C-alpha angles and dihedrals in degrees: 000000000000117000112197093201091063095051092101144093135253096236129121090247097050092043091054098039112022109030113108129205088262091053092052092047094050093043096047091044093052094043090050090054093048092046091049091052093046092050089050089052090052091050091051091045087053091052090051093047095243101102093106094054092044092053092045089051092050095046092047094050094042091051093048091048100041111022095074089055100047095082091071124083085208096061107133118182104214118208091247089057095050091043094056091044094053094038092056090061105041095076107123120132097254120109093236091051092049090045090057092045092051089047091052093048087050092053089048094049091044091050092052096042096047104033105016124231097306114195119261095223101054116203092358090065092046089052092050093049092047090052093045093050091046092236108194093230095054119107110239091212093076107127093235 
């Protein structure tokens, strides 16, 4: 069903001004579970001698996905974006790894199905598209 405490965004402003105690409890609980499984995956990868390659893979993909967006103060990591990033890397053969991967794919699919694939750069992306499409209402003095 509908949970009002989860009807919020993951932005600096909403975290500071709109998140309720229930939102914090849910978010921290879920983040703790995800972090615990990721740490368990790293421990297992260390035991198998593949930790270095797993970490390199995660860092490389994360940098390719996030680095181009960090320049913008309007960067907003939607839950679908974070879910696909995490889901791509929790792919070991253990049931708890697969459980987290399936959960992350579900979060991704839910985010796209319910909200659409919202841009990660907010208004900056809208301005860029308006300029790129030569919309008649767009001011030509925009710096990009």
